[in-house]
KOLKEKOL-791943 format. One line per 2 residues: number of its first residue (from 1); their letters; for each residue z, y, x of C-alpha. Coordinates in pm, 1 decimal, padded with zeros to 6 digits, always signed. Each point is the difference from the previous one (the first is absolute). Layout:
<rs>
NUM	A	Z:Y:X  ...;
</rs>
This chain:
<rs>
1	ME	+01068.2:-02004.7:-01819.3  +00236.5:+00269.4:+00163.0;
3	PL	-00040.9:+00055.0:+00367.6  +00310.0:-00177.2:+00104.0;
5	GY	-00168.2:-00318.0:-00201.2  -00306.0:+00035.4:+00213.3;
7	FG	+00213.3:+00038.4:+00333.1  +00213.3:-00318.4:-00100.2;
9	VD	-00295.1:-00220.1:-00079.6  -00233.1:+00097.0:+00301.8;
11	LV	+00306.6:-00023.0:+00238.1  +00097.8:-00355.7:-00135.2;
13	IY	-00350.2:-00119.4:+00015.1  -00064.5:+00114.0:+00355.2;
15	VA	+00311.4:-00130.5:+00138.6  -00074.1:-00342.0:-00170.1;
17	LA	-00323.8:-00010.3:+00152.3  +00111.0:+00096.7:+00337.8;
19	IF	+00277.1:-00288.0:-00005.0  -00265.4:-00229.0:-00121.0;
21	FV	-00227.9:+00073.5:+00269.9  +00267.8:+00017.3:+00278.2;
23	KA	+00135.8:-00330.5:-00097.2  -00350.7:-00129.4:-00009.0;
25	VR	-00061.6:+00114.5:+00369.8  +00321.3:-00140.6:+00127.2;
27	KN	-00060.9:-00349.9:-00156.5  -00327.0:-00026.9:+00152.6;
29	TT	+00066.8:+00110.3:+00362.3  +00246.5:-00091.0:+00239.7;
31	RR	-00025.3:+00384.3:+00199.8  +00245.3:+00233.9:-00115.9;
33	LY	-00190.6:+00278.0:+00096.3  -00239.9:-00066.1:-00269.1;
35	TW	+00295.8:+00035.7:-00249.3  +00113.9:+00314.8:+00138.5;
37	LA	-00359.5:+00135.3:-00028.0  -00032.2:-00104.3:-00344.5;
39	VA	+00336.0:+00182.0:-00094.3  -00131.2:+00301.9:+00219.1;
41	FF	-00301.4:+00007.3:-00209.8  +00145.2:+00001.3:-00336.3;
43	TL	+00253.7:+00247.6:+00107.7  -00244.6:+00247.3:+00125.0;
45	LP	-00276.2:-00037.4:-00232.5  +00168.4:+00230.0:-00278.7;
47	TW	+00081.2:+00252.7:+00284.9  -00285.7:+00017.9:+00224.5;
49	DV	-00151.9:+00343.4:-00133.3  +00356.2:+00132.6:+00043.1;
51	VL	+00041.3:-00126.3:+00349.9  -00341.1:+00116.5:+00129.2;
53	SS	+00049.0:+00337.1:-00191.1  +00326.8:+00047.3:+00162.4;
55	IL	-00131.9:-00044.5:+00344.4  -00297.3:+00243.2:-00053.0;
57	YY	+00213.7:+00252.7:-00170.0  +00290.1:+00001.1:+00288.7;
59	ST	-00291.7:+00015.9:+00261.7  -00165.4:+00280.9:-00157.6;
61	CP	+00299.1:+00235.1:-00123.1  +00090.5:+00122.9:+00361.6;
63	FF	-00354.1:+00136.3:+00067.6  -00216.7:+00037.6:-00296.5;
65	PK	+00189.3:+00264.4:-00219.0  -00121.4:+00346.5:+00111.8;
67	AA	+00023.7:+00371.7:-00182.3  -00143.2:+00273.2:+00194.3;
69	IY	-00148.0:+00339.2:-00108.6  -00268.5:+00154.8:+00194.2;
71	ET	-00079.7:+00313.2:-00219.2  +00077.4:+00153.5:-00359.9;
73	AE	-00151.7:+00161.8:-00257.3  +00014.5:+00167.5:-00339.3;
75	TD	-00190.0:-00129.3:-00302.4  -00036.9:+00018.2:-00363.7;
77	GI	-00090.9:-00411.3:-00026.6  -00059.8:-00283.1:+00220.5;
79	YY	-00265.5:-00268.1:-00011.3  +00081.0:-00386.7:+00041.7;
81	EG	-00167.4:-00270.8:+00110.4  +00123.6:-00373.9:-00022.2;
83	GY	+00336.5:-00145.6:-00057.3  +00153.6:+00055.3:-00344.9;
85	RD	-00202.7:+00287.4:-00086.8  -00335.4:-00211.5:-00034.3;
87	SV	+00030.1:-00061.6:-00371.2  +00017.4:+00175.2:-00297.2;
89	FL	+00143.0:-00092.5:-00374.6  -00140.5:+00032.0:-00309.9;
91	NY	+00294.9:+00038.3:-00260.8  -00041.9:-00080.5:-00379.0;
93	SK	-00324.2:-00156.6:+00066.7  -00120.0:-00337.4:-00088.4;
95	KL	-00357.7:+00072.6:+00154.0  -00111.5:+00099.3:+00310.4;
97	EV	-00256.5:+00260.2:+00010.2  -00293.5:+00101.0:+00233.0;
99	NP	+00121.7:+00334.7:+00097.4  +00347.0:-00002.8:-00148.9;
101	KV	+00226.7:+00287.8:-00010.8  +00347.1:-00122.1:+00126.3;
103	YI	+00338.1:+00085.6:-00116.3  +00284.7:-00133.6:+00218.7;
105	PS	+00387.6:+00061.4:-00014.6  +00100.7:+00225.6:+00313.8;
107	IY	+00127.4:-00297.9:+00221.6  -00143.2:+00207.1:+00311.5;
109	DD	+00250.2:+00288.2:+00171.5  -00293.6:+00237.5:+00047.2;
111	LA	-00016.1:+00180.4:-00312.5  +00350.7:-00013.1:-00055.4;
113	KG	+00087.5:+00171.5:+00305.4  -00233.7:+00290.4:-00056.0;
115	YQ	-00330.6:-00084.0:+00124.2  -00289.4:+00098.2:-00243.9;
117	YF	-00194.9:-00333.1:+00008.4  -00062.6:-00308.5:+00230.3;
119	ES	-00295.4:-00242.3:+00056.2  -00063.8:-00333.9:+00055.3;
121	LV	-00278.1:-00211.1:+00107.7  +00000.7:-00260.2:-00278.2;
123	TS	-00121.3:-00357.6:+00035.4  +00104.5:-00150.3:-00323.4;
125	VQ	+00105.7:+00101.9:-00356.0  +00237.8:-00204.2:-00188.7;
127	AE	+00161.3:+00012.2:-00352.7  +00339.5:-00040.0:-00097.6;
129	IP	-00117.8:-00356.6:-00160.6  +00080.1:-00256.4:+00276.2;
131	GT	-00285.9:-00147.1:+00184.1  -00254.5:+00295.3:-00129.9;
133	KV	-00124.3:+00138.7:+00318.8  -00333.8:+00074.4:+00131.7;
135	AI	-00116.1:+00113.8:+00341.1  -00178.9:+00338.4:+00065.8;
137	SP	-00318.2:-00029.3:+00192.8  -00064.1:+00230.1:+00150.4;
139	PA	+00361.8:+00132.5:+00053.4  +00070.6:+00327.7:-00201.9;
141	VY	+00194.2:+00326.2:+00101.4  +00247.9:+00066.4:-00273.1;
143	RC	+00198.6:+00328.1:-00033.1  +00322.0:-00002.4:-00230.4;
145	VP	+00141.5:+00324.2:-00124.7  +00324.6:+00054.6:-00233.5;
147	MH	-00075.1:-00009.5:-00356.7  +00320.8:+00017.9:-00224.8;
149	QN	+00346.1:-00138.9:-00035.6  +00034.6:-00374.8:-00127.4;
151	PK	+00150.3:+00049.0:-00352.3  +00151.3:-00342.1:+00010.8;
153	VP	+00153.2:+00083.9:+00360.4  +00057.4:+00361.1:+00029.4;
155	AE	+00090.8:-00036.0:+00398.1  -00388.8:-00164.9:+00043.7;
157	TI	-00287.5:+00210.4:+00043.2  -00348.2:-00146.8:-00137.2;
159	IQ	-00268.1:+00073.7:+00235.5  -00371.9:-00027.8:-00037.1;
161	CS	-00224.9:-00168.1:+00273.7  -00380.0:+00032.6:-00019.8;
163	PV	-00297.8:-00059.1:+00238.6  -00118.8:+00282.4:+00230.0;
165	DR	-00284.4:+00066.6:+00202.1  +00144.7:+00163.6:+00295.0;
167	IK	+00343.9:-00053.6:+00179.5  +00188.8:+00333.0:-00043.1;
169	SN	+00274.0:-00072.1:+00249.4  -00012.0:+00081.7:+00361.7;
171	YL	+00228.6:-00275.4:+00082.4  -00006.7:-00366.0:+00018.4;
173	VR	+00264.5:-00247.8:-00029.4  -00101.0:-00366.9:+00093.8;
175	LE	+00235.0:-00256.6:-00125.9  -00043.5:-00386.9:+00119.8;
177	DY	+00189.3:-00293.2:-00042.7  +00013.8:-00315.0:+00205.1;
179	GF	+00144.5:-00331.9:-00117.9  +00089.4:-00344.6:+00131.4;
181	LL	+00230.6:-00229.0:-00190.9  +00326.7:+00205.2:-00078.4;
183	VK	-00051.5:+00262.6:+00261.1  -00234.2:+00352.1:-00092.6;
185	MG	-00073.3:+00271.7:+00235.8  -00095.1:+00341.7:-00127.8;
187	SL	-00192.4:+00259.8:+00163.5  -00018.7:+00341.9:-00137.4;
189	RI	-00241.6:+00257.8:+00210.6  -00069.2:+00359.7:-00084.4;
191	YN	-00314.6:+00189.8:+00110.1  -00147.2:+00355.0:-00031.3;
193	RS	-00336.3:-00088.6:-00183.0  -00172.1:+00320.5:+00185.5;
195	TG	+00086.7:-00110.1:+00356.5  +00058.7:-00367.8:-00048.4;
197	AL	+00309.5:+00050.7:+00234.1  +00277.4:-00220.5:-00102.4;
199	MA	+00293.5:+00208.1:-00134.5  +00301.5:-00280.6:-00022.7;
201	EY	+00026.3:-00384.4:-00000.5  +00285.9:-00198.1:-00137.5;
203	RD	+00037.1:-00381.7:+00010.8  +00260.4:-00233.5:-00139.8;
205	VV	+00073.0:-00397.9:-00014.8  +00162.4:-00142.7:-00305.4;
207	FG	+00129.6:-00373.3:-00035.4  +00011.7:-00111.1:-00381.9;
209	TY	-00129.5:+00141.5:-00328.8  +00123.2:+00344.8:+00058.0;
211	RG	-00342.8:+00172.9:-00086.1  -00088.9:-00234.4:-00288.2;
213	WT	-00205.0:-00280.2:+00139.4  +00091.2:-00359.1:-00035.8;
215	WA	-00047.7:-00312.7:+00185.9  -00005.1:-00370.6:-00135.0;
217	PI	-00071.4:-00254.2:+00283.0  +00043.0:-00281.2:-00253.9;
219	PF	-00009.0:+00047.2:-00378.6  +00238.5:-00300.9:-00029.8;
221	FN	+00293.6:+00176.6:+00167.3  +00117.7:+00229.8:-00281.3;
223	WL	+00379.5:-00033.2:+00100.7  -00101.2:+00202.0:+00324.3;
225	DF	-00002.3:+00297.6:-00232.6  +00387.1:-00052.9:-00020.1;
227	EW	+00038.3:-00101.1:+00352.0  -00188.2:+00299.6:+00149.3;
229	SM	+00110.7:+00230.3:-00256.4  +00155.6:+00248.2:+00285.4;
231	VK	-00339.7:-00012.2:+00172.9  -00188.1:+00050.3:-00331.9;
233	HG	+00203.3:+00283.6:-00127.5  +00030.5:+00286.1:+00254.0;
235	GA	-00059.1:-00202.1:+00338.9  +00014.3:+00165.5:+00326.7;
237	HC	-00201.8:+00284.8:+00170.8  -00050.2:+00206.9:+00315.9;
239	PQ	+00020.5:+00294.9:+00016.1  +00357.2:-00007.7:-00214.0;
241	KL	-00147.8:+00256.6:-00233.9  -00336.6:-00066.0:-00158.7;
243	RH	-00240.6:+00295.1:+00018.7  -00316.8:-00170.6:-00101.8;
245	RD	-00053.6:+00191.0:-00353.1  +00145.8:+00348.6:+00114.7;
247	FQ	-00050.7:+00053.9:+00373.5  -00304.6:+00196.3:-00077.5;
249	YD	+00201.1:+00298.4:-00157.7  +00167.9:+00060.9:+00301.2;
251	VL	-00373.1:+00065.4:+00161.5  -00180.2:+00143.2:-00273.9;
253	KI	+00221.6:+00270.6:-00163.1  -00065.7:+00183.2:-00337.4;
255	KK	-00213.0:+00313.6:+00054.1  +00205.3:+00298.7:-00076.7;
</rs>
């Protein structure tokens, strides 16, 4: 069935149920308050997550975001923990191996920008096959280096990521995300691993599914995908320009 068909069916069923229960309440009570409470309940039920998310977003937007640089440095590569850097992907593989060599498209900007490598504390490995994902215990440090151009996509570099015993980079970028309903708060902190000093920090808050997460309060409401399309596709965010994935490049510059 087409999305519009799901939208129509769910909406009609929901409106019919709402009318039925509101009429039942009005029939069984003489107090108008109860009737209005029933109307309010069925009006807010499909939208309660958006209401609470809006309150949270607009109350945190003025003071939560931050972008501060205390120290800069030059480096050949960057070491990451958390966030979108904690998984590696097995391409063209139907079987997860104990100690795999991992080849992934260069979806990150580090190597394209000129860094010689990047490293990540990896907590899971997953293949392109949906649902094929295993946790790594204990977590392992992977180092990724450029290999060659993708023959199918000349503008794309294939990179090799392999487990290593020792972290090479002297700089740590720690990524953290905290989500509640439709709101997600992102944090990025950069540390000098030798001294433990905080070199820079960045925070943002996003309303909607801007960074790829979804929230389904009640699976029945498929038609909300249509109703809240503005929230789901783009959303709102503070600050105006998000730097969650590239702020580190202002702090850790390519070593010349």
